[in-house]
Residue, then its C-alpha position, 0 to 999 in steps of 0.5 A: m048134336q050127335t047127328d052132326l058129330y056122326k056126319s062129321v066123322h062119316l065125312i072124314k072117313y069118306l074123305f080118306i078113301i075118295s079121290m082127292a080130285q073130288v074134294t070140294l072146298s067145303k069138304f076140305r074145310v071139314l077135313f082141316e077142322e077135324l085134323y088140324p089140332e092133331m096135326v099141330k100136336n104131331a108137329m109140336y113133337y118135333v119142333h117144340d114151338t106152338d107157332i112154328a108147329k101151327d105154321i108147318t101144319q097150315e103149310a101142309f094143308v095148303k100144299l095138299w089143297e094145291k096138289c088136289q088134282q096132281l094127287p088123284n088117289i091118296n088112300n090115307l089123307k091123315g097118313y099123308l099129312q103126318y108124313t108131310i108134317k114130319h118131313n117139313s118139321l125135320n127140314y125146319l130143324e135142319h135149317l135151324q142147325v145150319v143157321d146156328k152153325y153159321q152163327q157160331e162160326y161167324f162169332q168165332e171169326l169175330q173173336e179171332e179178329e183184332e177189331a170186332p165190328s160191334e159199332l158197324i153192326a149197331q149202325v146196320l141195326c139202326s139202318l135196317e129200322k129205317l127201311p120200309s117194312k116190306r123191303r126189310q122183310v124181303l132182304e131178311m128172307n134172302i139173307n137169313e132164310s137163304m131164300s131165292y128171289q123166286e121163292i120170296a116172290d112166290q111166298l109174298g105174291i109179288s114178281i121176281n123183279t119186285v124182289k130184285d128191286h127191293i134187295k137192290k134198293a135195300y143194299r143201296f140205302l144201307r151203303q149210303d146210310i152207313h157210308s160203307d159196303i155191308s157184307s151178307q155176314i154182317l147183315f145176317l148177324a144184324f138180323s139175328i140180333r134184331n130177331k132176338r130182341 
């Protein structure tokens, strides 16, 4: 057991100083297993949500693996991961602030209007449930996460034309189901309410 631990620690130290271009998948897996718990704790320091912290940490490791050949010499992998996780965590928090501000402004606008579209939002929520799950996911990524068609395509592993088709068909279905045009603000609000349920 001690020998395994020694080998593991030795390998981690070795990985910190070798060229990233020389890292094999098996060595990278050891690196992941050794550093993952600590990196999740680092992300938790910023985001205070275990699932989000795990997502941010996994994304940092994936990016590191994808860039192995582009980053030939990283003298401190742990430091590189810590920096990446801090950067991604702060980006996530900034995105939350923007979303929260957008929601507050929109709720304020609704309160100032004579007719609050609560009935319309209820209809939209009902119609969203009728969409195929993938189509609804693509629409939500575009509306609530402000992701471009290309970003959605990359994240879901589908073509950009498939993303466009999903969004086009989603809007068409919603218009036909509700018999009204739906603004992106109403969709944003409906998705926000749906996610809080």
